[in-house]
N, C-alpha and C positions, 0 to 999 in steps of 0.2 A: 798104282800111282793115282793120285787125286786128279780129277778133271782140271782143277786150277793149274796144276803143274804141267799137265799135258798141253794146255792152251798156251802157256807162256814159256815153257821150257825151264821152269824153275824147279828147285828142290826144297819144298817146304813141308812135306808130309812125313808120316811115320811116327814112331814113338821111341824115345830114348829114356832108359832108366836113370835114376839119380846118379848111380855109380858110373854111368857112361859119360856124364857131362861134368865131372868134377874139374875144378880149376886149381886145386891146391890151396884155395883160400880158406879163411876161418869160418865162412858161412856155408861150406860145401854140404855139411850134414843136414842143412835145412832146405836144400833144393828138392823139388818134387818131380824132376825129370822134364822131358819135353814132349809136347804134342801140340799140333797147330789147331787153331779155332776153325770151325766150319765157316766158310764164307757167308752162307745164308744166315747163320746165327750172328756173326759180327755185324752184318749190314742191318739186320733187324734191331739189334741192340743199339746201334748208333742212331737209327731212326727214332726209337723210343726215347733215347737220351735227348735228342734235339728238341723233342716236344716238351721237355721239362725246363728248357732254358727260359728264364724270366725275361720279360721285355727290357728290363734294365741291364741285362748282361750284354757283354760285348758280342759282336757278330762272330759266327763260326770262324771267319777268316782271321780273327785275332787269337784264336786258341792254338796252342802247341799241343800236339798229341805225343805222349811218351809211353812206350811199351816197356814195362819193367820186367826184365827177363825175356828178351825179345826172341831168343832162340834163332831159328832159321829165317824169321822175318816176315811170315805171312801176314800177320796183323798190320805190319808197317805198310805193306803193299796195298792192302785193303783200305787202310786209313788214307792213303794217298789218292784214293778215288774222290775224297771229300776235300773241300777247299780250306784245309787247315793252314795256319801260318807256317808251321814246320811240323815234320814227323821225325821223331827220334826214337831209336831203339837202344836200350841199355842191356848189354849182354857181356858177362864176364868170361864165359868159356870161349877160348880163342878159335877153335875149329868152327863152332856155331856162328860166331861173329863173322868169320870169313865167308861162310856159306850165305849168311844174310846179305853181306855186301855184294856177293856175286849175283844173288837174286835181285837185288836192287838195280844193279847194272843192266841185267836182262829186262827187267820191268820198265826201266826208263826208256830203253830202246824200242819196246813194243807198245807200251801204253802211253808213253809221253806225258807223264803227270806234270802238272804245273807246280806242285808243292815240292819243297826241298825235303829229301829223305837222307838220314845218315844214321850210322850205327856207332855207338860209343862203347868201347870195350872197357868196362869198369864195374866194380862192385856197386850194386844198386844202393847199398847203405852209405856209400861215399859220394854218390853222384850229386853234382851241384845242379839244382833244379833251375830250369829257365824261368824267366819272369812269367807271371800269370797274365792272362787266363790259361789254365792247363786242363787237359783231359788226360788222365792217367789210365792205363789199361793193364790189367793183370789177368793172366790165365792160370790161376792157382800155382804161381811159380815157387812159393816158399812156404815154410811152416809159419805158424802164428807168431812166434817171438820176433822173427825178422819182419813180418808184416807190421807188427806193433812198432818196431823201430822205424820202419819206413813212414808210418803214419805220423810219428813225432817230427821227423825231418820235413815231411811235406807240409805239416802244419806250420812249422817255423818259416818255410818259404812263403806260404800263403799269407802269414801275418805281416810279412814285410812288403806286401804289394796290395793290389785291389782285393785279394782274397777269393778270386774266382777259381776254384779248383774242384773238379768232379772226378769220380772214378767209375770205370766200367770194370766189373770183376766177374770173370767167367769161372764157373765151378768154384763159387765163393766159400771155400772151406773155413776161412778166417774172417768172415764178414762181421761177426760179433766183436772181434778184436778191434775192428775199425770204428764201430759205433758205440761201444760200451763206455768209452771215455768222454763222449759228447763232442769230440773234435769233428766227427763226420756224422751226418744223419742219413738214414736210408731213404732214398727216393722211391725205389721200387725194387722188387725181386720177383722174377718170374721164370718159368720154364719156356724156352724158345725152341720151337720145332725146327729141325733141319729140313732142307728140301731133299728130294729123292736122291739127287747126285751125291750130296754130302752124307746121307744115311748109308749109301752103298759103299762109300769110301772111308767111313769112320773106323779108326783102328780098334776101337772098343766095341763096335757094333751098336753104338748109341743112336737114338733117333732124335734126341733133343739135349740141350744143355741149360742149366740154370745160370742166369745172369743177374747180378745185382748192380744197381747204380747208387752211388753215395755222393754227397755234397759236403764240402768243408763248411763248418759253422764258424762264423766270426765270434770273437769273444763276447760281444754284446748279445748275440743270439743265444749263446750258451748260458749266459747269465739269466736271460729271460725264460729259458726252457725249464 
């Protein structure tokens, strides 16, 4: 059991194969299974992302955090440590969404976060995106065709508002899919070291994870590039 779960009594760890978390939906064949981000990697990724926010961007309190393929919800709980406007998890698999909701209930009781956290049981491709600014989070949840579809939907949502949309992408297998069309630009991509507790508990025996950060490019920016 991960130290995070031991501390809070939650159930966020382990690994589930793609065939173990099917929903019967049309995109099941493109899901990549479930594993939770190491807390030390998530916190460092968020710290680095915050350093990229331009002075003209809205304060962090204006951003909504959306975990696409939220699974058991560990990233949601970690995001609630920060003063986001809202924290939302999108998860189609019903048992995982129920576990995530139970974890949120426990977390609220013990950590008493000020931010609102909720789980939406829905296909990410059909999700109606909140108003911007947004920070979207992906932990390699889907194959590239579905990531490409998500990018187009996100771009449409961004174009209808201020256009402030960033992505944190852990284990970014489809990062090129996001950036090749010029809709998103790569801010940085780096290997982030886990702390000792996360290394001992990692289901793959890993000691670090690659994380990429991307930013939505407005139409004018893409025309100039």
